[in-house]
Each structure stands twice: as structure tokens, then as C-alpha cells.
PASEBA-1860 file (N, C-alpha, C; in nm, 3 decimals):
! residues 124
1> XXXXXXXX> 0.084/-0.117/0.000/0.000/0.000/0.000/0.089/0.124/0.000 ~ 0.052/0.223/-0.080/0.126/0.349/-0.077/0.029/0.466/-0.075 ~ 0.080/0.579/-0.028/-0.001/0.698/-0.011/0.069/0.816/-0.076 ~ -0.006/0.895/-0.150/0.049/1.016/-0.210/0.055/1.126/-0.105 ~ 0.169/1.194/-0.099/0.189/1.303/-0.005/0.193/1.434/-0.083 ~ 0.109/1.527/-0.043/0.108/1.661/-0.101/0.127/1.761/0.012 ~ 0.231/1.840/0.003/0.262/1.938/0.108/0.203/2.074/0.070 ~ 0.127/2.130/0.162/0.067/2.263/0.138/0.172/2.374/0.138
9> XXXXXXXX> 0.283/2.353/0.209/0.385/2.457/0.222/0.504/2.437/0.130 ~ 0.486/2.358/0.025/0.591/2.337/-0.075/0.535/2.381/-0.210 ~ 0.623/2.419/-0.302/0.574/2.462/-0.434/0.504/2.347/-0.507 ~ 0.408/2.382/-0.589/0.337/2.282/-0.668/0.435/2.214/-0.763 ~ 0.407/2.090/-0.795/0.490/2.015/-0.889/0.489/2.084/-1.026 ~ 0.602/2.081/-1.094/0.612/2.144/-1.226/0.594/2.042/-1.338 ~ 0.538/1.928/-1.304/0.513/1.823/-1.402/0.416/1.722/-1.346 ~ 0.398/1.610/-1.416/0.302/1.507/-1.373/0.361/1.413/-1.267
17> XXXXXXXX> 0.381/1.467/-1.148/0.432/1.388/-1.036/0.381/1.448/-0.906 ~ 0.400/1.377/-0.797/0.358/1.424/-0.666/0.481/1.462/-0.583 ~ 0.457/1.527/-0.471/0.569/1.563/-0.383/0.642/1.440/-0.331 ~ 0.564/1.337/-0.293/0.626/1.218/-0.236/0.526/1.103/-0.234 ~ 0.581/0.982/-0.216/0.501/0.862/-0.197/0.548/0.795/-0.069 ~ 0.451/0.761/0.015/0.478/0.688/0.137/0.441/0.542/0.113 ~ 0.541/0.455/0.120/0.521/0.311/0.101/0.556/0.243/0.233 ~ 0.455/0.205/0.308/0.481/0.151/0.441/0.539/0.260/0.528
25> XXXXXXXX> 0.657/0.237/0.584/0.724/0.336/0.668/0.828/0.417/0.592 ~ 0.837/0.396/0.460/0.940/0.461/0.380/0.880/0.568/0.290 ~ 0.940/0.686/0.293/0.896/0.798/0.210/0.998/0.822/0.100 ~ 0.949/0.833/-0.021/1.032/0.864/-0.138/0.988/1.000/-0.190 ~ 1.077/1.098/-0.185/1.038/1.231/-0.232/1.078/1.252/-0.376 ~ 1.002/1.338/-0.442/1.043/1.387/-0.574/1.150/1.492/-0.550 ~ 1.222/1.525/-0.655/1.325/1.628/-0.643/1.263/1.762/-0.605 ~ 1.328/1.830/-0.513/1.282/1.961/-0.469/1.380/2.067/-0.517
33> XXXXXXXX> 1.330/2.154/-0.602/1.406/2.270/-0.644/1.393/2.379/-0.539 ~ 1.465/2.487/-0.557/1.457/2.599/-0.465/1.347/2.697/-0.499 ~ 1.235/2.648/-0.549/1.124/2.736/-0.586/1.059/2.794/-0.460 ~ 1.029/2.921/-0.463/0.958/2.986/-0.354/0.811/2.945/-0.366 ~ 0.753/2.881/-0.264/0.617/2.829/-0.275/0.513/2.933/-0.315 ~ 0.522/3.055/-0.263/0.421/3.157/-0.289/0.424/3.209/-0.433 ~ 0.542/3.205/-0.497/0.554/3.266/-0.630/0.589/3.166/-0.740 ~ 0.647/3.052/-0.702/0.693/2.957/-0.802/0.820/3.000/-0.872
41> XXXXXXXX> 0.884/3.104/-0.821/1.007/3.156/-0.879/1.129/3.106/-0.802 ~ 1.243/3.104/-0.871/1.369/3.067/-0.808/1.439/3.190/-0.754 ~ 1.492/3.185/-0.631/1.573/3.296/-0.582/1.705/3.301/-0.659 ~ 1.774/3.410/-0.647/1.901/3.430/-0.716/2.014/3.358/-0.644 ~ 2.092/3.279/-0.716/2.212/3.217/-0.662/2.191/3.077/-0.606 ~ 2.295/2.997/-0.614/2.287/2.857/-0.573/2.264/2.843/-0.423 ~ 2.325/2.930/-0.342/2.307/2.919/-0.198/2.162/2.944/-0.159 ~ 2.102/3.049/-0.212/1.962/3.080/-0.181/1.869/2.970/-0.232
49> XXXXXXXX> 1.900/2.913/-0.347/1.819/2.803/-0.400/1.833/2.678/-0.314 ~ 1.953/2.653/-0.265/1.975/2.535/-0.179/1.897/2.549/-0.049 ~ 1.902/2.665/0.013/1.828/2.687/0.137/1.679/2.667/0.112 ~ 1.626/2.726/0.005/1.483/2.713/-0.023/1.445/2.569/-0.056 ~ 1.529/2.499/-0.131/1.501/2.359/-0.164/1.498/2.273/-0.038 ~ 1.589/2.298/0.053/1.592/2.223/0.179/1.470/2.256/0.264 ~ 1.424/2.381/0.262/1.301/2.417/0.332/1.181/2.347/0.267 ~ 1.182/2.338/0.134/1.075/2.268/0.064/1.076/2.119/0.100
57> XXXXXXXX> 1.195/2.061/0.109/1.207/1.920/0.148/1.151/1.901/0.289 ~ 1.184/1.992/0.379/1.130/1.984/0.516/0.977/1.987/0.514 ~ 0.918/2.071/0.430/0.772/2.081/0.421/0.712/1.950/0.373 ~ 0.776/1.886/0.276/0.728/1.757/0.225/0.739/1.651/0.334 ~ 0.852/1.647/0.401/0.870/1.551/0.510/0.765/1.572/0.619 ~ 0.743/1.697/0.657/0.645/1.729/0.762/0.505/1.687/0.722 ~ 0.471/1.701/0.594/0.339/1.660/0.545/0.319/1.509/0.561 ~ 0.429/1.435/0.566/0.423/1.290/0.585/0.445/1.251/0.731
65> XXXXXXXX> 0.453/1.351/0.819/0.477/1.323/0.961/0.621/1.289/0.992 ~ 0.713/1.337/0.909/0.855/1.307/0.927/0.936/1.435/0.940 ~ 1.064/1.415/0.975/1.158/1.526/0.990/1.287/1.493/0.917 ~ 1.375/1.592/0.907/1.504/1.569/0.842/1.581/1.454/0.908 ~ 1.564/1.436/1.037/1.636/1.329/1.106/1.589/1.190/1.062 ~ 1.477/1.181/0.993/1.428/1.053/0.941/1.487/1.019/0.804 ~ 1.557/1.112/0.744/1.614/1.091/0.610/1.733/0.997/0.619 ~ 1.732/0.893/0.534/1.842/0.797/0.532/1.930/0.811/0.408
73> XXXXXXXX> 1.877/0.877/0.303/1.954/0.891/0.177/1.906/1.015/0.104 ~ 1.999/1.092/0.052/1.965/1.204/-0.036/2.045/1.192/-0.165 ~ 1.991/1.254/-0.266/2.064/1.274/-0.391/2.056/1.422/-0.421 ~ 2.171/1.485/-0.441/2.180/1.627/-0.470/2.225/1.642/-0.615 ~ 2.155/1.728/-0.686/2.188/1.759/-0.825/2.232/1.905/-0.831 ~ 2.350/1.929/-0.888/2.402/2.065/-0.901/2.417/2.099/-1.049 ~ 2.386/2.222/-1.083/2.411/2.267/-1.220/2.562/2.284/-1.243 ~ 2.636/2.312/-1.135/2.781/2.331/-1.143/2.846/2.263/-1.023
81> XXXXXXXX> 2.922/2.157/-1.046/2.986/2.081/-0.938/3.085/2.168/-0.860 ~ 3.127/2.281/-0.917/3.215/2.372/-0.845/3.146/2.437/-0.725 ~ 3.013/2.424/-0.716/2.938/2.475/-0.601/2.936/2.376/-0.485 ~ 3.005/2.263/-0.500/3.003/2.155/-0.402/3.037/2.202/-0.261 ~ 3.144/2.279/-0.243/3.186/2.323/-0.110/3.083/2.417/-0.047 ~ 3.031/2.509/-0.124/2.930/2.602/-0.072/2.804/2.527/-0.030 ~ 2.766/2.429/-0.108/2.647/2.350/-0.079/2.669/2.265/0.046 ~ 2.788/2.209/0.063/2.818/2.129/0.182/2.796/2.209/0.310
89> XXXXXXXX> 2.835/2.335/0.311/2.820/2.419/0.430/2.672/2.439/0.463 ~ 2.590/2.461/0.362/2.446/2.479/0.383/2.383/2.347/0.425 ~ 2.417/2.241/0.355/2.363/2.107/0.382/2.390/2.066/0.527 ~ 2.510/2.095/0.575/2.549/2.059/0.712/2.464/2.131/0.817 ~ 2.409/2.247/0.784/2.321/2.318/0.877/2.185/2.249/0.889 ~ 2.145/2.173/0.791/2.016/2.105/0.791/2.026/1.962/0.843 ~ 2.133/1.894/0.806/2.153/1.755/0.850/2.261/1.754/0.956 ~ 2.219/1.773/1.080/2.312/1.777/1.192/2.315/1.638/1.257
97> XXXXXXXX> 2.416/1.612/1.334/2.430/1.480/1.394/2.473/1.381/1.286 ~ 2.413/1.263/1.288/2.446/1.163/1.186/2.381/1.200/1.054 ~ 2.463/1.230/0.957/2.412/1.269/0.825/2.364/1.145/0.748 ~ 2.268/1.164/0.660/2.224/1.051/0.577/2.329/1.018/0.472 ~ 2.315/0.902/0.411/2.397/0.870/0.294/2.362/0.972/0.186 ~ 2.456/1.002/0.097/2.430/1.105/-0.004/2.509/1.079/-0.131 ~ 2.446/1.110/-0.242/2.514/1.120/-0.371/2.500/1.264/-0.416 ~ 2.601/1.314/-0.485/2.595/1.450/-0.538/2.654/1.448/-0.679
105> XXXXXXXX> 2.574/1.491/-0.775/2.618/1.488/-0.914/2.591/1.620/-0.982 ~ 2.668/1.648/-1.085/2.641/1.762/-1.170/2.543/1.717/-1.278 ~ 2.438/1.795/-1.297/2.339/1.765/-1.400/2.359/1.859/-1.518 ~ 2.333/1.809/-1.637/2.347/1.893/-1.756/2.253/2.013/-1.748 ~ 2.134/1.992/-1.695/2.036/2.100/-1.678/1.933/2.055/-1.576 ~ 1.881/2.150/-1.500/1.775/2.123/-1.403/1.650/2.198/-1.447 ~ 1.532/2.151/-1.406/1.409/2.219/-1.445/1.409/2.366/-1.407 ~ 1.347/2.447/-1.490/1.330/2.591/-1.468/1.463/2.665/-1.454
113> XXXXXXXX> 1.572/2.605/-1.500/1.702/2.669/-1.489/1.759/2.666/-1.349 ~ 1.710/2.573/-1.267/1.757/2.563/-1.129/1.905/2.532/-1.120 ~ 1.963/2.568/-1.006/2.104/2.544/-0.980/2.126/2.431/-0.880 ~ 2.019/2.394/-0.807/2.027/2.295/-0.699/1.894/2.220/-0.694 ~ 1.902/2.089/-0.675/1.782/2.007/-0.654/1.820/1.894/-0.558 ~ 1.725/1.855/-0.475/1.751/1.746/-0.379/1.630/1.654/-0.372 ~ 1.656/1.523/-0.366/1.552/1.425/-0.340/1.597/1.341/-0.222 ~ 1.502/1.276/-0.156/1.536/1.204/-0.034/1.453/1.078/-0.017
121> XXXX> 1.509/0.986/0.062/1.437/0.868/0.110/1.442/0.879/0.262 ~ 1.325/0.867/0.325/1.317/0.877/0.470/1.240/0.757/0.525 ~ 1.274/0.716/0.646/1.209/0.602/0.711/1.168/0.644/0.851 ~ 1.043/0.618/0.886/0.991/0.651/1.019/1.006/0.532/1.109
END
């Protein structure tokens, strides 16, 4: 059995997908860009987009009754891998204590011209 999760405090999906799927105790999120929920626009710069994307991820997790501490795996997509160090500093502010497993890759292009995107797997 699985359940579709829609977060009221996260930006609407920009395609035919949902924010997340809860399968048993495991949550699989769709990629979260740094879109501002109220406007659907991206803030300027990779750091601002990363912060907003992580806030969007938190909103999706919260809609499923979870928190960042429930995340076991993330995948981070960067438009420019040279932003890796700057992103690590921001990421570390959100995932404190034992960090989840993570992959980080440079993508040829992200939706809406985004510079940062993150998806996660969480277990309650």
C-alpha cells in the first residue's frame, strides 16, 4: 500500500508527479528545487536556492509526519559541481548529527534553470 503526499507549504509540482510517496514506513520524495512556494520563482544564486530547496524538502517531510532526522539517503543535483563546497556548508546546517547517505552529481540542466535540486528517502 502506498499513499500520495502533497505538502501545502511546498511549491506545486512542475510536471506530472507528486511531492512524495509513502510506502509503508518509507517515504520517497520527488526532487525539490529551490522554488519559492508563494511565487513559483527561483531565488538568485545557488546558496539561496539550496536553502529554499531544503526548506521545501522539510515541508514535504512534515506533510508525511517526518523530519530531516528521518532521512536515510539524499541525492543532490548541481548545475555546477564547483558549487560543491558552498552546498556542503548549507547542507550541514540542515543535516546535523548523523548525516544521511548522499550522492551529489552535476546535472546537464535542471528544471526551470535551477542550480540545486535534492531528493530524499526517509524512514519513520
